[in-house]
C-alpha positions as CSV (number, residue, x, y, z in Angstrom):
1,M,-26.6,3.7,30.5
2,P,-30.0,4.3,28.9
3,D,-33.0,3.1,30.9
4,Q,-35.6,4.2,28.4
5,A,-36.3,4.8,24.7
6,K,-33.9,7.3,23.0
7,P,-35.0,10.8,24.0
8,A,-36.5,13.0,21.3
9,L,-34.9,16.2,22.7
10,A,-31.2,17.0,22.4
11,E,-28.7,19.6,23.5
12,C,-28.0,22.2,20.8
13,A,-25.1,21.2,18.6
14,R,-25.1,24.1,16.2
15,M,-22.6,26.9,16.8
16,H,-24.3,30.3,16.9
17,T,-23.7,33.8,18.2
18,R,-26.7,34.5,20.5
19,L,-24.5,34.8,23.5
20,L,-23.0,38.0,22.1
21,K,-26.4,39.7,22.7
22,C,-27.6,37.8,25.7
23,T,-25.6,36.3,28.6
24,L,-26.8,34.4,31.6
25,E,-29.7,36.8,32.6
26,V,-30.6,35.1,35.8
27,E,-33.2,37.7,37.0
28,H,-34.8,38.1,33.7
29,S,-35.0,34.3,33.3
30,R,-37.0,34.2,36.6
31,L,-39.4,36.8,35.4
32,Y,-39.9,34.8,32.2
33,W,-40.7,31.7,34.1
34,R,-43.2,33.6,36.1
35,Q,-44.9,34.9,33.0
36,M,-45.1,31.5,31.5
37,A,-46.9,30.3,34.6
38,E,-49.4,33.1,34.4
39,G,-50.0,33.3,30.7
40,D,-50.0,31.8,27.3
41,G,-46.5,31.6,25.7
42,S,-47.7,29.9,22.5
43,A,-48.1,33.2,20.5
44,N,-45.7,33.7,17.6
45,A,-42.5,35.7,18.4
46,R,-43.7,39.0,17.2
47,V,-47.0,38.9,19.1
48,L,-45.3,37.7,22.3
49,A,-42.6,40.4,22.1
50,K,-45.3,43.1,21.6
51,R,-47.2,41.7,24.6
52,A,-44.1,41.4,26.8
53,H,-43.0,44.9,26.0
54,A,-46.4,46.4,26.6
55,Q,-46.8,44.6,29.9
56,F,-43.3,45.3,31.1
57,W,-42.3,41.7,31.6
58,F,-38.7,42.7,32.0
59,G,-39.1,46.2,33.3
60,A,-38.4,49.2,31.1
61,R,-36.6,47.3,28.4
62,S,-36.8,48.5,24.8
63,R,-38.9,46.4,22.4
64,A,-35.7,45.3,20.7
65,R,-34.2,44.2,23.9
66,T,-37.3,42.4,24.9
67,S,-37.3,40.5,21.6
68,I,-33.7,39.4,22.1
69,L,-34.5,38.1,25.6
70,L,-37.5,36.2,24.4
71,T,-35.5,34.6,21.5
72,N,-32.9,33.4,23.9
73,F,-35.3,32.2,26.5
74,R,-37.3,30.3,24.0
75,A,-34.1,28.5,22.9
76,R,-33.0,27.9,26.5
77,F,-36.3,26.9,28.2
78,D,-39.2,26.5,25.8
79,A,-37.1,24.0,23.8
80,Y,-37.5,21.7,26.8
81,P,-41.1,21.9,27.7
82,E,-41.1,19.8,30.8
83,A,-38.3,21.9,32.1
84,L,-40.2,25.1,31.5
85,R,-43.3,23.6,33.2
86,C,-41.2,22.7,36.2
87,L,-39.5,26.1,36.5
88,S,-42.8,27.9,36.1
89,S,-44.1,26.0,39.2
90,W,-40.9,26.3,41.3
91,T,-42.0,29.4,43.3
92,G,-39.6,28.9,46.2
93,I,-36.4,28.5,44.1
94,S,-33.3,29.6,45.9
95,P,-31.0,32.2,44.3
96,R,-28.2,29.7,44.2
97,A,-30.4,27.1,42.4
98,Q,-31.7,29.7,40.1
99,R,-28.2,30.6,39.0
100,L,-27.3,27.0,38.5
101,I,-30.3,26.2,36.4
102,C,-29.9,29.3,34.2
103,H,-26.3,28.1,33.7
104,W,-27.2,24.5,32.8
105,H,-29.8,25.7,30.4
106,L,-27.3,28.1,28.7
107,Q,-25.0,25.1,28.3
108,L,-27.9,23.1,26.8
109,S,-28.6,25.8,24.2
110,D,-25.1,27.0,23.4
111,P,-22.3,24.5,22.5
112,L,-19.5,27.1,22.9
113,Y,-20.6,27.9,26.5
114,R,-21.1,24.2,27.2
115,R,-17.5,23.5,26.2
116,F,-16.2,26.5,28.0
117,A,-17.8,25.8,31.4
118,G,-17.7,22.0,31.0
119,E,-14.2,21.5,29.6
120,C,-12.1,24.7,29.6
121,L,-12.7,25.8,33.2
122,P,-12.6,22.4,34.8
123,A,-9.2,21.8,33.1
124,R,-7.8,24.8,34.9
125,F,-8.5,23.1,38.3
126,E,-5.6,20.8,37.5
127,R,-3.3,23.7,38.5
128,D,-2.3,24.6,42.0
129,S,-4.2,27.9,41.8
130,P,-7.0,27.6,39.3
131,R,-7.4,31.0,37.5
132,I,-8.4,32.2,34.1
133,T,-7.7,35.4,32.2
134,H,-9.5,37.2,29.3
135,P,-6.6,36.7,26.9
136,L,-6.5,33.0,27.6
137,V,-10.3,32.7,26.8
138,V,-9.8,34.7,23.6
139,Q,-7.1,32.2,22.6
140,W,-9.5,29.3,23.6
141,V,-12.3,30.7,21.5
142,G,-9.9,30.9,18.5
143,E,-9.3,27.2,18.9
144,Q,-13.1,26.4,18.7
145,D,-14.2,28.4,15.8
146,S,-12.4,26.9,12.8
147,G,-11.4,30.5,11.7
148,R,-14.9,31.7,11.2
149,W,-14.7,34.6,13.7
150,G,-12.3,37.6,13.5
151,T,-10.3,38.9,16.4
152,A,-12.9,41.4,17.5
153,T,-15.6,38.8,17.6
154,R,-13.4,36.4,19.6
155,I,-12.7,39.2,22.1
156,Q,-16.4,39.8,22.5
157,F,-17.1,36.1,22.9
158,A,-14.5,35.9,25.6
159,S,-16.1,38.7,27.5
160,K,-19.5,37.2,27.3
161,L,-18.3,33.7,28.3
162,L,-16.6,35.2,31.4
163,S,-19.5,37.3,32.3
164,S,-21.9,34.3,32.1
165,A,-19.5,32.2,34.2
166,H,-19.2,34.9,36.7
167,S,-23.0,35.2,37.1
168,A,-23.2,31.4,37.4
169,G,-20.7,31.5,40.3
170,L,-17.9,29.7,38.5
171,V,-15.6,32.7,38.2
172,T,-15.3,34.8,41.3
173,S,-13.9,38.1,39.9
174,K,-14.3,40.4,36.9
175,V,-10.6,41.3,37.0
176,D,-7.7,39.2,35.6
177,P,-6.4,36.8,36.8
178,R,-9.9,35.6,37.8
179,P,-10.1,32.9,40.4
180,L,-12.3,29.8,39.8
181,T,-14.4,28.0,42.2
182,W,-16.9,25.2,42.3
183,P,-20.4,26.4,43.2
184,R,-22.4,24.6,45.8
185,V,-25.2,22.4,44.3
186,D,-28.1,21.6,46.6
187,D,-30.0,18.4,46.4
188,R,-33.0,19.9,44.6
189,A,-31.0,21.6,41.9
190,L,-28.9,18.3,41.3
191,T,-32.1,16.2,41.2
192,Y,-33.6,18.7,38.7
193,L,-30.5,18.4,36.5
194,L,-30.5,14.6,36.5
195,Y,-34.2,14.3,35.6
196,L,-33.7,17.0,32.9
197,L,-30.7,15.2,31.4
198,R,-32.4,11.8,31.6
199,G,-34.8,13.1,28.9
200,I,-32.3,14.7,26.6
201,R,-29.6,13.3,24.2
202,I,-26.3,14.7,25.4
203,D,-22.7,14.1,24.7
204,G,-21.7,11.7,27.6
205,D,-23.9,10.0,30.1
206,L,-25.6,10.8,33.5
207,L,-22.4,10.3,35.4
208,N,-20.0,12.0,33.0
209,N,-21.0,15.1,31.1
210,A,-20.3,18.8,30.7
211,Y,-23.1,19.8,33.0
212,L,-21.9,18.0,36.0
213,A,-18.2,18.7,35.1
214,S,-18.9,22.4,35.1
215,V,-19.9,22.3,38.8
216,G,-17.1,20.0,39.9
217,L,-19.2,16.8,40.1
218,D,-17.0,14.2,38.6
219,R,-17.8,10.5,39.4
220,V,-15.7,10.5,42.6
221,M,-17.7,13.5,44.0
222,L,-21.0,12.6,42.4
223,E,-21.7,9.0,43.4
224,P,-21.9,9.6,47.2
225,R,-24.4,12.4,46.5
226,L,-26.5,10.1,44.3
227,K,-26.8,7.5,47.1
228,G,-28.7,10.0,49.3
229,L,-30.5,12.1,46.8
230,P,-34.3,12.5,47.3
231,G,-36.3,11.5,44.2
232,M,-34.1,8.7,43.1
233,S,-31.9,5.8,44.2
234,F,-28.5,4.8,42.9
235,R,-26.6,1.5,43.1
236,R,-23.3,0.4,41.8
237,Q,-22.1,-3.2,41.7
238,G,-18.7,-3.4,39.9
239,D,-19.4,-2.1,36.4
240,L,-23.1,-2.4,36.7
241,I,-24.9,0.9,37.5
242,D,-28.6,1.2,38.4
243,F,-30.5,4.5,38.6
244,G,-33.8,4.0,40.4
245,W,-36.0,6.9,39.3
246,H,-38.9,7.5,41.7
247,Y,-40.8,9.4,39.1
248,P,-41.3,8.7,35.4
249,S,-40.3,12.2,34.1
250,L,-39.1,15.7,35.1
251,A,-42.7,16.9,35.0
252,A,-43.9,14.2,37.4
253,W,-41.0,15.1,39.8
254,A,-42.0,18.7,39.6
255,D,-45.7,18.0,40.3
256,A,-44.7,16.0,43.3
257,Q,-42.2,18.5,44.7
258,F,-43.8,21.9,43.9
259,G,-47.4,20.9,43.9
260,C,-46.9,20.1,47.6
261,D,-45.0,23.2,48.2
262,N,-47.6,25.4,46.5
263,A,-50.4,23.7,48.4
264,A,-48.6,24.3,51.7
265,A,-48.1,27.9,50.8
266,A,-51.7,28.3,49.9
267,G,-52.8,26.8,53.2
268,A,-50.5,29.1,55.2
269,E,-52.1,32.1,53.5
270,A,-55.7,30.9,54.0
């Protein structure tokens, strides 16, 4: 249901192994957003890693670990500049929204995690008691990799996938069998996601995709939410669907939302 020119940005389609070294990293992601708001992130990777390590962006992390975090955060956030601008200005973000946004950006940058959270886990909810186990995930990874990874790598991938899903609030235990749950998605987080996806080429559309599926928002659950969502309007007439965007872009939405928040905070401190 495109309402604009084909977006230039796209979700990552190339399978890679970055997840083996860096999982969801919610708190470190928040620190990265703060640094991008305060400084210049345009330096090359080596210079930025040196600066981040010297200035303790991520606490007492080694230079090597700092470089790994920066490599992953650039792929997750810098690849979508309007999103990074938005997150850098979102000073009052709730812990729940922070987890969800890190989860969605990991999905954007990692096709294996996108399928795991958006296809594998939702499929388990068709059972009476939705649960997942580490061996089941190892088997699932083996079905995705076309034989490129050995058993040890599949086991490691399964652990990292489950760890990330647990941090995102999709998996409620670290012990098998692990119960699954749908996380609560507040209006601001959902609006952020929709404005973000509006500007990115994804597999699916704005009503049916892996990002919404990963948090339990299928069409039945989603459409009532859309009708009362601040920042946009939604109408359906038979098969005709209309998104009424109140802002032309994610950046414009962020300026309206968080510019007002930051101005109010500054006034309260004065």
